[in-house]
Every structure is written in C-alpha cells, then in structure tokens.
MIDONU-333036 format. One record per residue (C-alpha): residue in three letters; x, y, z. Coordinates in steps of 0.2 Angstrom, whole numbers, padded with zeros to 4 digits, always signed. Layout:
N
AlaXYZ...
This chain:
315
Met-0024-0126-0092Leu-0025-0123-0073Ser-0039-0112-0066Lys-0034-0098-0055Lys-0039-0108-0039Glu-0028-0122-0045Gln-0013-0112-0049Gln+0001-0111-0036Pro+0005-0095-0027Leu+0021-0086-0032Ile+0025-0085-0014Ser+0018-0094+0002Cys+0022-0089+0020Gln+0016-0101+0033Asn+0017-0097+0051Val+0033-0087+0048Thr+0043-0079+0063Met+0058-0068+0059Gly+0070-0057+0069Tyr+0087-0053+0074Glu+0098-0061+0088Gly+0084-0072+0094Val+0072-0057+0096Ala+0056-0059+0085Val+0050-0044+0075Leu+0037-0055+0065Ser+0027-0069+0073Asn+0016-0083+0065Leu+0014-0073+0049Thr+0004-0082+0036Phe-0001-0076+0018Asn+0001-0080+0000Val+0006-0069-0015Glu-0003-0074-0031Ser+0002-0070-0049Gly-0004-0053-0054Asp-0006-0046-0036Tyr-0002-0028-0031Leu+0002-0030-0012Cys+0007-0016-0001Ile+0015-0019+0015Val+0012-0005+0028Gly+0016-0003+0047Glu+0025+0008+0059Asn+0044+0008+0060Gly+0051-0008+0068Ser+0036-0018+0063Gly+0047-0030+0052Lys+0043-0024+0035Thr+0061-0024+0028Thr+0064-0040+0038Leu+0050-0048+0029Ile+0056-0042+0012Lys+0073-0049+0016Gly+0065-0066+0019Leu+0055-0065+0003Leu+0071-0062-0006Gly+0081-0076+0002Leu+0093-0064+0011Ala+0087-0069+0028Gln+0080-0085+0035Pro+0064-0087+0046Gln+0067-0092+0064Ser+0052-0104+0062Gly+0039-0107+0048Trp+0041-0108+0030Ile+0043-0096+0015Thr+0041-0105-0001Thr+0041-0099-0019Pro+0032-0113-0029Gly+0027-0102-0043Leu+0042-0091-0044Lys+0060-0093-0051Lys+0073-0083-0041Asn+0081-0075-0056His+0064-0068-0061Val+0063-0056-0047Gly+0067-0037-0048Tyr+0071-0028-0032Leu+0072-0009-0029Pro+0079-0006-0012Gln+0080+0011-0003Gln+0093+0022-0011Asn+0109+0028-0001Gln+0120+0043-0004Ile+0134+0033-0012Gln+0121+0026-0025Arg+0115+0044-0029Asn+0133+0049-0034Phe+0137+0034-0044Pro+0147+0040-0060Ala+0138+0030-0074Ser+0126+0034-0088Val+0108+0030-0086Tyr+0109+0017-0100Glu+0123+0008-0091Ile+0114+0007-0075Val+0098+0001-0082Leu+0108-0012-0093Ser+0116-0018-0077Gly+0100-0025-0071Cys+0102-0039-0084Leu+0117-0046-0076Asn+0107-0059-0066Gly+0101-0067-0081Ser+0118-0066-0091Gly+0126-0082-0083Leu+0144-0084-0088Leu+0143-0073-0103Pro+0156-0059-0102Phe+0145-0047-0113Tyr+0127-0041-0114Thr+0116-0050-0128Lys+0106-0040-0141Lys+0090-0046-0132Gln+0096-0039-0116Lys+0100-0022-0124Gln+0083-0022-0132Gln+0075-0026-0115Ala+0084-0011-0106Gln+0078+0000-0120Gln+0060-0005-0118Asn+0061-0003-0099Met+0068+0014-0101Gln+0053+0018-0112Lys+0041+0011-0099Cys+0049+0023-0086Gly+0049+0038-0097Ile+0068+0040-0097Glu+0073+0035-0114Asp+0077+0053-0118Ile+0090+0055-0104Lys+0099+0038-0107Asn+0116+0046-0111Lys+0115+0058-0096Cys+0126+0055-0080Tyr+0116+0047-0066Arg+0122+0058-0052Glu+0117+0074-0062Leu+0098+0068-0062Ser+0084+0074-0050Gly+0078+0062-0036Gly+0063+0057-0046Gln+0073+0054-0062Gln+0085+0043-0052Gln+0071+0033-0045Arg+0064+0029-0062Val+0081+0024-0068Leu+0083+0012-0054Leu+0065+0006-0057Ala+0070+0002-0075Arg+0085-0007-0069Ala+0074-0018-0058Leu+0062-0021-0072Cys+0076-0029-0082Ala+0076-0044-0069Ala+0057-0043-0065Gln+0050-0056-0076Ser+0037-0061-0064Leu+0039-0051-0048Leu+0044-0033-0043Ile+0048-0029-0025Leu+0050-0011-0020Asp+0056-0004-0003Glu+0048+0013+0000Pro+0051+0019-0018Val+0045+0037-0016Thr+0054+0041+0000Gly+0061+0059-0002Leu+0052+0063-0018Asp+0041+0078-0020Pro+0022+0075-0023Ile+0023+0076-0042Ala+0038+0064-0044Ala+0029+0052-0031Gly+0013+0052-0041Glu+0023+0048-0057Met+0031+0034-0049Tyr+0015+0027-0042Asp+0007+0029-0059Ile+0021+0019-0068Ile+0020+0005-0055Ser+0001+0004-0056Lys+0003+0003-0075Leu+0016-0011-0074Asn+0004-0021-0063Arg-0011-0019-0075Gln+0000-0026-0088Gly+0002-0042-0078Leu+0018-0039-0067Thr+0016-0045-0048Val+0021-0030-0037Ile+0025-0031-0018Met+0029-0013-0011Ile+0033-0007+0006Ser+0025+0010+0010His+0023+0022+0024Asp+0009+0031+0014Val-0006+0021+0019Thr-0018+0031+0009Ala-0009+0029-0007Ala-0007+0010-0003Val-0026+0009-0001Asn-0029+0019-0017Arg-0016+0009-0028Ala-0015-0008-0021Gly-0027-0023-0022Lys-0021-0031-0006Ile-0014-0024+0010Leu-0003-0033+0023His-0002-0022+0039Leu+0011-0027+0051Glu+0008-0023+0069Lys+0016-0029+0085Asp-0001-0033+0093Gly-0008-0041+0077Thr-0008-0041+0058Phe-0021-0038+0044Phe-0020-0047+0027Gly-0034-0045+0014Thr-0041-0034+0000Ala-0038-0015+0001His-0057-0013+0003Arg-0058-0025+0018Tyr-0043-0015+0026Val-0053+0001+0025His-0067-0006+0035Ser-0056-0015+0047Asp-0052-0009+0065Leu-0034-0008+0061Gly-0036+0002+0044Ser-0048+0014+0052Arg-0034+0019+0065Phe-0022+0024+0051Leu-0034+0032+0038Phe-0042+0049+0038Ser-0056+0045+0027Gly-0068+0031+0024Cys-0071+0019+0009Arg-0074+0028-0008Cys-0081+0014-0017Asp-0098+0017-0026Asn-0108+0006-0013Cys-0100+0014+0002Ile-0103+0032-0005Ile-0121+0029-0008Met-0123+0021+0009Gly-0114+0035+0017Ser-0124+0048+0008Ser-0140+0039+0013Arg-0135+0039+0031Lys-0130+0057+0031Gly-0147+0061+0024Glu-0155+0051+0038Phe-0144+0060+0051Ala-0148+0077+0044Asp-0167+0074+0044Gly-0166+0067+0062Met-0156+0082+0068Asn-0168+0095+0059Met-0182+0086+0067Asn-0175+0084+0085Thr-0164+0099+0087Thr-0169+0114+0077Asn-0187+0114+0082His-0187+0127+0097Asn-0205+0122+0102Gln-0198+0104+0107Thr-0194+0100+0125Pro-0176+0097+0130Gln-0181+0079+0133Ala-0187+0077+0115Lys-0171+0083+0108Gln-0161+0071+0119Asn-0172+0057+0113Gly-0167+0062+0095Val-0149+0062+0100Lys-0150+0045+0108Ala-0158+0038+0093Phe-0144+0044+0082Asp-0131+0038+0094Asn-0138+0020+0093Met-0138+0021+0074Val-0119+0026+0074Gln-0115+0011+0086Asn-0124-0001+0075Ser-0116+0004+0059Gly-0101-0004+0052Glu-0098+0009+0039Met-0097+0024+0051Gln-0078+0026+0050Gly-0064+0039+0045Gly-0069+0057+0042Phe-0088+0055+0041Ala-0087+0047+0059Lys-0077+0062+0065Thr-0090+0074+0057Ser-0105+0065+0065Asn-0097+0065+0082Lys-0094+0084+0081Ser-0113+0086+0076Leu-0118+0074+0090Asn-0109+0085+0103Lys-0117+0101+0096Ala-0134+0093+0097Lys-0131+0087+0115Asp-0125+0104+0120Gly-0140+0112+0112Gly-0152+0101+0122Gln-0143+0105+0138Glu-0143+0124+0136Asp-0162+0124+0132Gly-0165+0113+0147Asn-0156+0126+0158Gln-0166+0140+0151
C-alpha cells in the first residue's frame, strides 16, 4: 500500500494559463488536489474562479500548462453549478431529480438499476431531504432546492465533489446547513473543491485555500492563509487557533501593562509617555501575528496614547 506521500494527486495543475479569446485570466497557476482535501477557491469577480473550474472539469482547455487527473476517473466527479431561473422552475419530483445524477454511470442501460436507486435514497438521507422526495422541485424553498441538487451531484461524486458558490441566495440558516452537510461529507472521505465569495466561511470550513488575484495567488493551508498578506486583506479577524489565541492574549497583556505604565501615570513627563508608545510601536512592527481585528484595536489604542501624550505636552 502506498504511503500518503507516494500517492498520486487527484488533480495536478502545472503552470496553467487560461482565458478567453487570447486574453488570460489565470497565469502560471500551479497546485495539486490530494484525496480527502477540502479546497476553497476564493477571489474577486473576474479573477478566474469559474474558468478554473471549467478547466478542472475538462470543459475548457488551458492556453498553456497542464491539468492532469492521475488519481481520478472522470465519471467519479459530481458537479453542483450555480442555479439559474429555468432550473428553479423545473417540473419534476425531488426523487426524479436526484436519481438523474446517476445517468453518468448508466452507460447504455435504458433504465436505472436497483443499486442506483439505493444510492439516490442514501444521498437524499445525507442531505436531509428524504421526507420531501415526492414533492415537486419548483415548490421547494431555495435551501431545499440546493440540497436536492447537492444530493444529485453526490450520485456521481464517488471521488470528488465540485461546487460553484453553493450558498448564493440562501439565508444564513440555510447557508449554514449547506456548509454543515458539505463539511460532514468531507470528513467521511469525499474530496471537495468549492468556489466561495465568503472568505471567512472558507477559512473556517476548508483545509486549504486557493486565492486567485490578478497580481498574484495564494495556495496553502487555511491557517497559513490567515497569516498571509493576501489573507489579512480579506479577513476581519485574525487566526482563532489555540496557539494564536494564547499568543494574542499574551501580547494584549503586554500591551495593557505598557499602556498603563506609560500613559495613565499623570506624574510622567510627555517624553516618557512617547517612549512607551514608541516601544509598543516597535513591538507591532516586529510581530507577524498582529493582524485582523486585534491589529485594528491596537492601532486605535496607539493613536489615543499618542494624542494623550501630545495634549499633556501642550499643557
């Protein structure tokens, strides 16, 4: 049995450039998707997220570079695209729509097998829609419709599930339910690639992040992304892992002690207060962890300290 290091990746992208009519929207992109990964692709509109997905599905070819699938069979991929208005009004039952996801593996058979029907039933149970399987699809809520389409995609997703913004248009509760189902599927061993505009949810749910940007890209673990320059621009809070929380609390304590020592003592000279502010300023500049909301809070405190020192100096 091959070790994890010796196993081939499901998908390998090497120096991939993709675009339309000769205009590149992705340039020299390199990354691998391993079995069991939960990869979120994030980035601004026009950064090439959907174009990349088309390339991974074989629906579009790279202008240069290679997309290979050494560890993946094409009929083992389930795909949940963005839904349009025509699909929302499709006049079929939930069960019929879910079962249609088995067509890719039916070959030349003119009917569904018993195994495929059992598979459709199991996937409806995984998505929590078995009790509405006889209802008409177009009569369902947006959240229910998305779970139906997810169950349909699962009928083909023996190895890989690809989702293009699966929670768009859903209310927070329905979106949370979708995210929970997807996370559970991944924990059960299914590889997931998901496009998302919700960077915070991507970091909290996924194991790896691919951030596409015109001026550069990031590919790595969600933890590394939080600490990256690119990640810090799109996140409102810093890393919440145990080590970073402990380190952040320690630094907040140092900051509070320093500010109490250097700014609240009215007997100190303005110069002493400014020295204390400068010392904290140096600590911020030398710290790799001062990001997100904590950095913003520290900057506000720093400005207040400087203003206080100047006011005292003018008195």
